[in-house]
All heavy atoms as an XYZ file, in Angstrom:
878
protein
N      92.982     85.041    109.898
C      92.721     84.793    108.494
C      91.480     83.805    108.369
O      91.517     82.832    109.096
C      93.922     84.277    107.775
C      93.744     84.173    106.259
S      95.349     84.130    105.342
C      95.608     85.843    105.193
N      90.594     84.212    107.538
C      89.411     83.391    107.387
C      89.308     82.739    106.042
O      89.575     83.447    105.051
C      88.102     84.228    107.592
C      88.189     84.982    109.041
C      86.855     83.416    107.548
C      87.265     86.087    109.224
N      89.005     81.410    106.000
C      88.948     80.726    104.703
C      87.502     80.181    104.563
O      86.956     79.581    105.466
C      89.911     79.525    104.781
C      91.323     79.802    105.014
C      91.832     79.741    106.328
C      92.092     80.366    104.060
C      93.136     80.010    106.602
C      93.443     80.729    104.273
C      94.009     80.541    105.572
N      86.935     80.429    103.399
C      85.649     79.967    103.069
C      85.754     79.057    101.795
O      85.928     79.572    100.686
C      84.735     81.153    102.745
C      83.189     80.699    102.516
O      82.981     79.617    102.735
O      82.463     81.591    102.107
N      85.749     77.814    101.977
C      85.946     76.861    100.942
C      84.559     76.461    100.195
O      83.675     76.236    100.868
C      86.645     75.567    101.356
C      87.119     74.666    100.263
C      88.112     73.673    100.857
C      88.458     72.642     99.830
N      89.193     73.010     98.627
N      84.607     76.596     98.825
C      83.389     76.268     98.071
C      83.842     75.442     96.926
O      84.349     75.927     95.859
C      82.705     77.549     97.567
C      81.480     77.244     96.830
O      80.976     76.149     96.820
O      80.990     78.222     96.128
N      83.762     74.023     97.089
C      84.249     73.185     96.117
C      85.759     73.304     95.897
O      86.460     73.037     96.837
N      86.204     73.599     94.724
C      87.659     73.750     94.416
C      88.194     75.198     94.559
O      89.283     75.438     94.197
C      88.045     73.224     93.027
O      87.271     74.031     92.052
C      87.659     71.811     92.924
N      87.360     75.992     95.183
C      87.709     77.476     95.335
C      87.674     77.832     96.826
O      86.785     77.485     97.549
C      86.723     78.380     94.565
O      86.747     77.934     93.219
C      87.101     79.817     94.766
N      88.754     78.538     97.208
C      88.863     79.020     98.616
C      88.834     80.535     98.600
O      89.643     81.194     97.852
C      90.020     78.520     99.328
O      90.024     77.107     99.385
C      90.148     79.045    100.734
N      87.932     81.173     99.270
C      87.862     82.648     99.457
C      88.595     82.950    100.746
O      88.349     82.427    101.826
C      86.426     83.201     99.517
C      85.666     82.779     98.224
C      86.400     84.683     99.712
C      84.174     83.038     98.285
N      89.641     83.862    100.660
C      90.432     84.257    101.755
C      90.149     85.701    102.156
O      90.124     86.598    101.278
C      91.931     84.085    101.423
C      92.796     84.463    102.655
C      92.195     82.690    100.996
N      90.002     85.964    103.414
C      89.814     87.373    103.855
C      90.214     87.383    105.360
O      90.240     86.396    106.050
C      88.422     87.967    103.633
C      87.336     87.176    104.289
C      86.766     87.619    105.376
C      86.807     86.116    103.657
C      85.683     86.933    106.055
C      85.688     85.357    104.223
C      85.148     85.798    105.400
N      90.501     88.592    105.848
C      90.913     88.822    107.197
C      90.399     90.274    107.535
O      90.604     91.179    106.739
C      92.336     88.669    107.432
C      92.801     88.762    108.809
C      94.165     88.239    109.064
O      94.757     87.549    108.150
N      94.785     88.593    110.113
N      89.833     90.429    108.652
C      89.407     91.722    109.127
C      90.444     92.325    110.125
O      91.128     91.688    110.754
C      87.987     91.598    109.834
C      86.935     91.099    108.877
C      85.602     90.961    109.498
O      85.441     91.459    110.687
O      84.674     90.482    108.856
N      90.418     93.664    109.995
C      91.246     94.504    110.943
C      92.710     94.048    111.027
O      93.226     93.702    112.020
C      90.617     94.472    112.382
C      89.220     95.065    112.361
C      88.654     95.056    113.712
C      87.235     95.572    113.654
N      86.474     95.365    114.825
N      93.331     94.204    110.000
C      94.795     93.926    109.847
C      95.363     94.806    108.816
O      94.707     95.386    107.900
C      95.031     92.432    109.491
O      96.419     92.150    109.637
C      94.625     92.078    108.123
N      96.703     94.898    108.893
C      97.363     95.635    107.811
C      97.662     94.741    106.628
O      97.551     93.552    106.707
C      98.775     96.116    108.422
O      99.632     95.028    108.649
N      97.948     95.331    105.549
C      98.234     94.597    104.316
C      99.461     93.778    104.533
O      99.457     92.577    104.045
C      98.371     95.496    103.067
C      98.506     94.864    101.739
C      97.288     94.055    101.436
C      98.781     95.917    100.643
N     100.420     94.267    105.083
C     101.708     93.421    105.318
C     101.424     92.245    106.184
O     101.939     91.191    105.842
C     102.833     94.314    105.915
O     102.430     94.870    107.223
N     100.608     92.367    107.217
C     100.260     91.226    108.047
C      99.410     90.253    107.227
O      99.611     88.977    107.389
C      99.496     91.644    109.295
O     100.308     92.605    109.963
C      99.174     90.509    110.235
N      98.505     90.737    106.471
C      97.649     89.887    105.570
C      98.579     89.042    104.609
O      98.358     87.899    104.509
C      96.664     90.752    104.784
C      95.732     89.988    103.979
C      94.509     89.478    104.505
C      96.034     89.710    102.603
C      93.658     88.757    103.670
C      95.164     88.935    101.815
C      94.015     88.561    102.358
N      99.469     89.759    103.990
C     100.391     89.022    103.000
C     101.281     88.008    103.833
O     101.409     86.818    103.273
C     101.355     90.086    102.389
C     100.722     90.927    101.376
S      99.896     90.064    100.012
C     101.309     89.137     99.295
N     101.728     88.318    104.937
C     102.502     87.418    105.728
C     101.571     86.133    106.039
O     102.070     84.997    105.899
C     103.019     88.019    107.031
C     103.881     87.124    107.896
C     104.370     87.767    109.122
O     104.574     88.967    109.129
O     104.571     87.135    110.114
N     100.375     86.344    106.532
C      99.460     85.228    106.862
C      99.130     84.470    105.602
O      99.014     83.214    105.704
C      98.198     85.791    107.532
C      98.465     86.370    108.857
O      99.492     86.141    109.494
N      97.533     87.132    109.397
N      98.942     85.099    104.546
C      98.687     84.473    103.323
C      99.806     83.545    102.837
O      99.605     82.379    102.431
C      98.290     85.436    102.145
C      97.990     84.836    100.756
C      96.757     83.890    100.902
C      97.765     85.946     99.774
N     101.002     84.084    102.848
C     102.196     83.248    102.490
C     102.337     82.026    103.484
O     102.710     80.984    103.057
C     103.430     84.146    102.460
C     103.509     84.956    101.288
O     103.155     84.690    100.218
N     103.962     86.204    101.545
N     102.114     82.238    104.639
C     102.103     81.103    105.623
C     101.044     80.084    105.378
O     101.312     78.848    105.617
C     102.068     81.588    107.117
C     103.275     82.351    107.481
O     104.405     82.285    106.925
N     103.129     83.277    108.536
N      99.878     80.472    104.946
C      98.759     79.605    104.744
C      98.787     78.953    103.324
O      98.057     77.959    103.057
C      97.427     80.323    104.946
N      99.598     79.541    102.441
C      99.558     79.131    101.026
C      99.653     77.624    100.846
O      99.030     77.009    100.003
C     100.637     79.895    100.231
C     100.561     79.520     98.803
C      99.483     79.935     98.023
C     101.506     78.738     98.200
C      99.377     79.676     96.627
C     101.422     78.415     96.787
C     100.417     78.833     96.104
O     100.303     78.487     94.762
N     100.593     76.925    101.579
C     100.749     75.416    101.280
C      99.407     74.753    101.506
O      99.085     73.712    100.916
C     101.718     75.035    102.447
C     102.568     76.206    102.599
C     101.660     77.362    102.568
N      98.541     75.284    102.300
C      97.137     74.532    102.535
C      96.167     74.883    101.348
O      95.246     74.233    101.126
C      96.523     74.952    103.809
C      97.289     74.436    105.108
C      96.606     74.834    106.343
C      96.795     76.296    106.622
N      96.260     76.729    107.916
N      96.481     76.103    100.690
C      95.619     76.532     99.723
C      95.985     76.218     98.258
O      95.204     76.428     97.297
C      95.469     78.072     99.792
C      95.059     78.596    101.152
C      95.256     80.151    101.163
C      93.647     78.223    101.571
N      97.236     75.826     98.099
C      97.839     75.771     96.749
C      97.104     74.856     95.699
O      97.307     75.008     94.556
C      99.303     75.454     96.814
C      99.622     74.015     97.264
C     101.075     73.860     97.348
C     101.465     72.444     97.806
N     102.871     72.297     97.925
N      96.278     73.920     96.210
C      95.591     72.975     95.304
C      94.242     73.530     94.850
O      93.546     72.917     94.134
C      95.536     71.635     95.888
C      96.860     71.050     96.212
N      97.745     70.651     95.245
C      97.447     70.766     97.451
C      98.819     70.182     95.793
N      98.721     70.191     97.080
N      93.786     74.712     95.382
C      92.518     75.247     95.095
C      92.687     76.523     94.255
O      93.770     77.138     94.233
C      91.798     75.661     96.435
C      91.324     74.555     97.286
O      91.381     73.380     96.772
O      91.093     74.792     98.439
N      91.510     76.918     93.623
C      91.534     78.320     93.089
C      91.317     79.185     94.221
O      90.695     78.874     95.164
C      90.319     78.444     92.198
C      90.341     77.458     90.931
O      91.305     77.514     90.162
N      89.309     76.746     90.746
N      92.017     80.333     94.147
C      92.002     81.280     95.388
C      91.339     82.674     94.998
O      91.749     83.151     93.921
C      93.482     81.425     95.828
C      94.154     80.203     96.282
C      93.441     82.551     97.012
C      95.560     80.293     96.654
N      90.468     83.065     95.809
C      89.861     84.326     95.730
C      90.242     85.195     96.987
O      90.029     84.583     98.135
C      88.343     84.333     95.635
C      87.727     85.729     95.657
C      87.847     83.564     94.396
N      90.923     86.320     96.732
C      91.382     87.112     97.905
C      90.405     88.306     97.951
O      90.351     89.192     97.139
C      92.771     87.704     97.578
C      93.792     86.551     97.478
C      93.251     88.532     98.787
C      94.018     85.649     98.606
N      89.638     88.257     99.099
C      88.648     89.349     99.237
C      89.287     90.533    100.062
O      89.751     90.336    101.189
C      87.416     88.759    100.119
C      86.336     89.797    100.378
O      86.613     91.002    100.257
N      85.198     89.301    100.689
N      89.439     91.600     99.387
C      90.173     92.835    100.020
C      89.242     93.877    100.588
O      89.702     94.978    100.750
C      91.162     93.354     98.976
C      92.204     92.427     98.489
C      93.037     93.021     97.334
C      93.171     92.042     99.626
N      87.949     93.497    100.600
C      86.997     94.584    101.063
C      87.180     95.102    102.494
O      86.804     96.201    102.844
C      85.515     94.126    100.989
C      85.009     94.136     99.507
C      84.716     92.985     98.916
C      84.872     95.353     98.869
C      84.286     93.097     97.492
C      84.427     95.388     97.565
C      84.090     94.267     96.913
N      87.931     94.340    103.278
C      88.179     94.904    104.670
C      89.232     95.969    104.657
O      89.348     96.600    105.735
C      88.672     93.664    105.559
O      89.918     93.208    105.091
N      89.915     96.278    103.630
C      90.892     97.302    103.540
C      90.172     98.555    103.024
O      89.834     98.589    101.878
C      92.025     96.901    102.657
C      92.873     95.746    103.167
C      92.612     94.492    102.710
C      93.792     95.874    104.182
C      93.355     93.378    103.195
C      94.497     94.898    104.636
C      94.238     93.589    104.150
N      90.047     99.585    103.853
C      89.383    100.754    103.431
C      90.209    101.610    102.561
O      89.643    102.300    101.713
C      88.984    101.614    104.757
O      90.082    101.949    105.483
N      91.482    101.525    102.648
C      92.417    102.325    101.811
C      93.201    101.302    101.055
O      94.017    100.643    101.614
C      93.214    103.318    102.556
C      92.433    104.353    103.219
C      93.283    105.313    103.953
C      92.428    106.388    104.638
N      93.247    107.241    105.519
N      93.231    101.318     99.749
C      93.960    100.375     98.922
C      94.327    101.115     97.582
O      93.462    101.717     97.041
C      93.012     99.148     98.600
C      93.733     97.814     98.324
C      94.543     97.396     99.497
C      92.701     96.810     98.011
N      95.469    100.972     97.214
C      96.047    101.617     95.968
C      96.641    100.540     95.153
O      96.780     99.392     95.463
C      97.086    102.612     96.371
N      96.894    100.921     93.893
C      97.381    100.049     92.822
C      98.717     99.352     93.295
O      98.973     98.148     93.100
C      97.589    100.746     91.560
N      99.551    100.153     94.003
C     100.796     99.629     94.566
C     100.626     98.547     95.543
O     101.387     97.588     95.720
C     101.651    100.674     95.138
C     102.297    101.586     94.186
O     102.516    101.239     92.986
N     102.675    102.764     94.540
N      99.507     98.653     96.312
C      99.147     97.557     97.337
C      98.796     96.295     96.558
O      99.167     95.263     97.105
C      98.007     98.087     98.242
C      98.282     99.245     99.055
O      99.599     99.407     99.518
O      97.389    100.085     99.274
N      98.031     96.346     95.547
C      97.667     95.278     94.775
C      98.857     94.523     94.168
O      98.937     93.352     94.045
C      96.550     95.689     93.655
C      96.269     94.516     92.721
C      95.335     96.148     94.411
N      99.876     95.306     93.855
C     101.124     94.695     93.154
C     101.806     93.875     94.175
O     102.611     92.997     93.785
C     101.988     95.852     92.638
C     101.516     96.610     91.463
C     102.524     97.741     91.141
C     101.268     95.745     90.279
N     101.562     93.981     95.463
C     102.064     93.006     96.487
C     101.728     91.640     96.170
O     102.398     90.709     96.656
C     101.613     93.416     97.889
C     102.147     94.796     98.352
C     103.528     94.912     98.782
O     104.100     93.878     99.189
O     104.160     95.927     98.469
N     100.580     91.371     95.541
C     100.123     90.097     95.241
C     100.676     89.424     93.949
O     100.370     88.314     93.606
C      98.575     90.054     95.205
C      97.949     90.324     96.510
C      97.639     91.581     96.838
C      97.628     89.345     97.397
C      96.994     91.931     98.058
C      97.086     89.614     98.594
C      96.721     90.945     98.948
N     101.470     90.197     93.202
C     101.913     89.766     91.884
C     102.713     88.368     92.007
O     102.465     87.501     91.134
C     102.744     90.871     91.226
C     103.311     90.521     89.844
C     102.089     90.259     88.893
C     104.060     91.703     89.283
N     103.624     88.349     92.878
C     104.512     87.083     92.891
C     103.679     85.840     93.200
O     103.772     84.808     92.522
C     105.607     87.257     93.914
C     106.719     88.217     93.450
O     106.812     88.447     92.282
O     107.487     88.747     94.381
N     102.810     85.917     94.211
C     102.031     84.754     94.681
C     100.973     84.397     93.589
O     100.645     83.285     93.300
C     101.388     84.904     95.989
C     100.818     83.665     96.573
C     100.285     86.057     96.092
C     100.534     83.649     98.070
N     100.423     85.540     92.934
C      99.525     85.329     91.878
C     100.190     84.539     90.682
O      99.693     83.515     90.159
C      98.955     86.665     91.350
O      98.175     86.430     90.220
N     101.388     84.966     90.237
C     102.078     84.320     89.178
C     102.383     82.933     89.533
O     102.314     81.983     88.703
C     103.288     85.101     88.796
C     102.990     86.330     88.021
O     101.907     86.588     87.434
N     103.906     87.367     87.981
N     102.953     82.649     90.781
C     103.250     81.324     91.168
C     102.042     80.459     91.169
O     102.096     79.280     90.599
C     103.751     81.380     92.577
O     104.981     82.199     92.691
C     104.091     79.960     93.225
N     100.913     80.875     91.605
C      99.678     80.100     91.727
C      99.143     79.809     90.285
O      98.805     78.675     90.006
C      98.598     80.860     92.503
C      97.497     79.863     93.000
N      97.760     78.823     93.802
C      96.246     79.843     92.624
C      96.630     78.225     93.983
N      95.673     78.712     93.333
N      99.131     80.853     89.519
C      98.604     80.575     88.084
C      99.471     79.662     87.326
O      98.988     78.960     86.427
C      98.490     81.954     87.367
C      97.332     82.780     87.843
C      97.204     84.103     87.208
C      95.953     84.881     87.626
N      95.810     86.062     86.943
N     100.812     79.561     87.606
C     101.669     78.701     86.862
C     101.352     77.242     87.176
O     101.816     76.346     86.441
C     103.139     78.999     87.219
O     103.406     78.593     88.494
N     100.595     76.932     88.185
C     100.199     75.627     88.554
C      98.853     75.215     87.951
O      98.361     74.196     88.220
C     100.115     75.405     90.139
O      99.030     76.154     90.642
C     101.450     75.763     90.811
N      98.307     76.138     87.178
C      97.055     75.844     86.416
C      95.816     76.061     87.400
O      94.733     75.474     87.088
N      95.947     76.948     88.303
C      94.826     77.327     89.096
C      94.590     78.840     89.086
O      95.432     79.640     88.676
C      95.151     77.056     90.615
C      95.230     75.525     90.913
C      93.947     74.826     90.700
C      94.014     73.340     90.967
N      92.752     72.658     90.777
N      93.372     79.252     89.408
C      93.055     80.713     89.299
C      93.410     81.444     90.610
O      93.317     80.779     91.738
C      91.549     80.863     89.062
O      91.212     80.313     87.809
N      93.763     82.703     90.494
C      94.086     83.536     91.604
C      93.437     84.898     91.305
O      93.826     85.598     90.372
C      95.523     83.697     91.817
C      95.984     84.428     93.010
C      96.223     83.665     94.219
C      96.081     85.785     93.052
C      96.585     84.404     95.447
C      96.422     86.416     94.312
C      96.711     85.739     95.356
N      92.388     85.262     92.094
C      91.634     86.438     91.758
C      91.544     87.369     93.029
O      91.200     86.844     94.082
C      90.226     86.165     91.293
C      89.422     87.396     90.857
C      90.272     85.169     90.186
N      91.811     88.682     92.733
C      91.687     89.622     93.821
C      90.319     90.323     93.693
O      89.954     90.633     92.528
C      92.775     90.678     93.816
C      94.197     90.145     93.949
C      95.221     91.275     93.671
C      94.424     89.553     95.217
N      89.672     90.616     94.788
C      88.414     91.312     94.770
C      88.405     92.612     95.554
O      88.601     92.572     96.789
C      87.259     90.431     95.317
C      85.848     91.078     95.218
C      87.153     89.069     94.694
N      88.224     93.724     94.845
C      88.168     95.069     95.476
C      87.612     95.989     94.509
O      87.745     95.871     93.303
C      89.500     95.516     95.954
O      89.313     96.816     96.714
C      90.491     95.760     94.853
N      86.809     96.945     95.034
C      86.326     98.035     94.118
C      87.152     99.383     94.363
O      86.740    100.370     93.894
C      84.822     98.350     94.302
C      84.523     98.552     95.733
O      85.357     98.661     96.649
O      83.265     98.762     96.040
N      88.190     99.271     95.168
C      89.052    100.437     95.512
C      89.981    100.748     94.364
O      90.562    101.904     94.304
C      89.679    100.295     96.778
C      88.843     99.848     97.965
C      88.339    101.088     98.695
C      87.562    100.713    100.008
N      86.503     99.864     99.773
N      90.402     99.756     93.554
C      91.436     99.909     92.591
C      90.843     99.478     91.240
O      90.110     98.475     91.140
C      92.711     99.110     92.898
C      93.787     99.189     91.818
C      93.249     99.447     94.220
N      91.113    100.289     90.193
C      90.597     99.948     88.848
C      91.529     98.867     88.206
O      92.795     98.988     88.338
C      90.495    101.134     87.962
O      90.286    100.782     86.634
N      91.076     97.938     87.490
C      91.864     96.904     86.776
C      92.734     97.600     85.706
O      93.719     97.095     85.313
C      91.079     95.738     86.144
C      90.168     96.158     85.041
C      90.670     96.127     83.788
C      88.840     96.601     85.235
C      89.804     96.489     82.720
C      88.034     96.886     84.183
C      88.500     96.814     82.976
N      92.371     98.837     85.304
C      93.185     99.548     84.369
C      94.561    100.006     84.967
O      95.492    100.322     84.292
C      92.500    100.812     83.873
C      91.272    100.427     82.999
O      91.322     99.340     82.374
O      90.298    101.227     83.012
N      94.602    100.103     86.299
C      95.830    100.602     87.069
C      96.856     99.505     87.356
O      97.896     99.795     87.895
C      95.375    101.191     88.372
C      94.461    102.435     88.245
C      93.953    102.896     89.596
O      94.924    103.302     90.387
O      92.814    102.833     89.917
N      96.463     98.213     86.983
C      97.333     97.201     87.437
C      97.765     96.334     86.157
O      97.086     96.380     85.163
C      96.778     96.284     88.461
C      95.425     95.633     87.912
C      96.560     96.937     89.686
C      94.942     94.562     88.706
N      98.824     95.544     86.269
C      99.234     94.740     85.086
C      98.225     93.612     84.793
O      97.521     93.216     85.630
C     100.577     94.123     85.567
C     100.920     94.581     86.903
C      99.759     95.408     87.350
N      98.261     93.221     83.541
C      97.337     92.193     83.056
C      97.456     90.786     83.828
O      96.625     90.001     83.803
C      97.442     91.985     81.679
C      96.926     93.173     80.817
O      96.199     93.872     81.316
O      97.366     93.203     79.639
N      98.662     90.603     84.338
C      98.970     89.285     85.052
C      98.180     89.108     86.246
O      97.953     88.001     86.845
C     100.428     89.171     85.506
C     101.477     89.243     84.390
C     102.066     90.623     84.259
O     101.305     91.596     84.087
O     103.284     90.631     84.157
N      97.613     90.197     86.813
C      96.800     90.172     88.030
C      95.310     90.161     87.741
O      94.930     91.026     86.983
C      97.163     91.252     89.036
C      98.558     91.241     89.461
C      96.160     91.271     90.232
C      98.948     92.316     90.552
N      94.604     89.208     88.185
C      93.089     89.248     87.961
C      92.494     89.963     89.075
O      92.644     89.628     90.231
C      92.620     87.752     87.932
O      93.221     86.974     86.898
N      91.778     91.052     88.716
C      91.108     91.989     89.673
C      89.747     92.138     89.235
O      89.441     92.503     88.125
C      91.889     93.262     89.785
C      91.363     94.265     90.723
C      91.674     93.891     92.231
C      91.882     95.686     90.466
N      88.735     91.912     90.131
C      87.422     92.237     89.840
C      86.722     92.907     91.014
O      87.231     92.862     92.164
C      86.611     90.853     89.536
C      87.106     90.211     88.266
C      86.665     89.914     90.712
N      85.583     93.626     90.753
C      85.021     94.407     91.867
C      84.097     93.706     92.807
O      83.739     94.214     93.858
C      84.275     95.527     91.116
C      83.985     94.953     89.736
C      85.083     94.025     89.450
N      83.644     92.458     92.392
C      82.669     91.724     93.289
C      83.079     90.317     93.446
O      83.737     89.702     92.505
C      81.268     91.786     92.708
O      81.170     91.026     91.563
C      80.777     93.258     92.460
N      82.626     89.629     94.494
C      82.899     88.123     94.652
C      82.205     87.405     93.572
O      82.659     86.296     93.053
C      82.350     87.693     96.021
C      83.226     88.066     97.149
C      82.550     87.765     98.447
C      84.515     87.399     97.097
N      80.970     87.748     93.080
C      80.319     86.985     92.016
C      81.098     87.006     90.747
O      81.252     86.117     90.116
C      78.912     87.592     91.777
C      78.109     86.829     90.758
C      77.916     85.372     91.108
O      77.509     85.033     92.151
N      78.275     84.514     90.244
N      81.680     88.203     90.422
C      82.511     88.305     89.231
C      83.738     87.396     89.430
O      84.244     86.865     88.436
C      82.927     89.726     88.944
C      81.704     90.559     88.446
C      82.113     92.048     88.124
O      82.658     92.185     87.109
O      81.797     92.824     88.981
N      84.272     87.330     90.620
C      85.516     86.431     90.835
C      85.081     84.950     90.514
O      85.797     84.265     89.888
C      85.955     86.537     92.250
N      83.883     84.590     91.098
C      83.450     83.172     90.772
C      83.161     82.942     89.402
O      83.592     81.884     88.786
C      82.205     82.893     91.689
C      82.393     83.108     93.146
S      83.852     82.243     93.844
C      83.201     80.581     94.041
N      82.675     83.956     88.559
C      82.360     83.806     87.212
C      83.710     83.661     86.554
O      83.881     82.847     85.516
C      81.592     84.986     86.724
C      80.150     85.065     87.216
O      79.650     84.039     87.802
O      79.511     86.084     87.035
N      84.716     84.486     86.844
C      86.049     84.504     86.159
C      86.594     83.050     86.367
O      87.177     82.521     85.405
C      86.899     85.565     86.731
C      88.243     85.601     86.125
C      88.349     85.907     84.649
C      89.141     86.734     86.804
N      86.596     82.523     87.591
C      87.223     81.280     87.853
C      86.443     80.178     87.000
O      87.114     79.285     86.405
C      87.082     80.854     89.381
C      88.117     81.813     90.093
C      87.309     79.429     89.645
C      88.016     81.690     91.580
N      85.137     80.307     86.836
C      84.441     79.281     86.092
C      84.854     79.350     84.622
O      85.157     78.321     84.008
C      82.918     79.563     86.266
C      82.075     78.492     85.558
C      80.623     78.716     85.720
O      80.210     79.385     86.675
O      79.858     78.179     84.921
N      85.061     80.604     84.064
C      85.474     80.715     82.719
C      86.903     80.191     82.490
O      87.188     79.489     81.568
C      85.446     82.133     82.212
C      84.042     82.750     82.090
S      83.852     84.408     81.459
C      85.357     85.248     81.823
N      87.812     80.489     83.525
C      89.149     80.018     83.407
C      89.245     78.452     83.472
O      90.012     77.858     82.823
C      90.053     80.640     84.433
C      90.394     82.070     84.272
C      91.183     82.824     85.266
O      91.426     82.170     86.421
O      91.652     83.820     85.070
N      88.403     77.834     84.358
C      88.353     76.363     84.393
C      87.899     75.817     83.074
O      88.450     74.791     82.637
C      87.475     75.974     85.609
C      88.131     76.110     86.850
C      87.266     75.561     88.105
O      86.057     75.594     87.912
O      87.917     75.196     89.081
N      86.931     76.399     82.420
C      86.409     75.912     81.148
C      87.525     76.052     80.068
O      87.830     75.112     79.257
C      85.203     76.628     80.651
C      84.013     76.335     81.582
C      84.827     76.452     79.220
C      82.769     77.209     81.345
N      88.254     77.155     80.033
C      89.343     77.361     79.183
C      90.430     76.289     79.438
O      91.031     75.792     78.442
C      90.023     78.776     79.350
C      89.081     79.872     78.743
C      89.604     81.241     79.141
O      90.599     81.385     79.830
O      88.985     82.224     78.594
N      90.757     75.990     80.692
C      91.831     74.987     81.011
C      91.290     73.582     80.564
O      92.101     72.832     79.960
C      92.111     74.977     82.479
C      92.910     76.107     82.916
C      93.526     75.984     84.386
N      92.524     76.123     85.346
C      92.212     77.249     85.914
N      92.928     78.379     85.702
N      91.226     77.335     86.914
N      90.083     73.332     80.712
C      89.490     71.986     80.323
C      89.586     71.906     78.808
O      89.769     70.793     78.234
C      88.039     71.831     80.769
C      87.894     71.604     82.199
O      88.909     71.305     82.812
O      86.764     71.737     82.737
N      89.356     72.990     78.043
C      89.385     72.955     76.599
C      90.900     73.213     75.961
O      90.962     73.277     74.788
C      88.449     73.985     76.053
C      86.970     73.823     76.383
C      86.196     74.990     75.879
C      86.514     72.478     75.669
N      91.855     73.486     76.894
C      93.249     73.698     76.494
C      93.291     74.963     75.657
O      94.013     74.987     74.589
C      93.819     72.473     75.801
C      94.137     71.394     76.609
O      94.454     71.585     77.893
O      94.102     70.214     76.261
N      92.556     75.986     76.074
C      92.529     77.268     75.294
C      93.680     78.141     75.795
O      93.874     78.277     76.959
C      91.241     78.019     75.384
C      90.165     77.150     74.677
C      91.324     79.397     74.785
C      88.827     77.720     74.798
């Protein structure tokens, strides 16, 4: 698992692994990441479906309940196919923009 920290945001990705292994590694690493905004880069997965993205629902809800952002990045699944609770964008730049907007909203108590 690879971590790329940029200020208060950590981008997480891993190459050549299964989704179940990725999830296990993410859950194990979560205590080190829980104080940051988290971006999960899923571009290393060539086949990804809406059901695969739903695997992240629990950790996403847990993380967002602490007042931090949790964003998935993939262009393999449309955000129309997943619940609103999951933040999904097609590019890393959009993930960073979304986190910036969410931080402004939190600062303004919106």
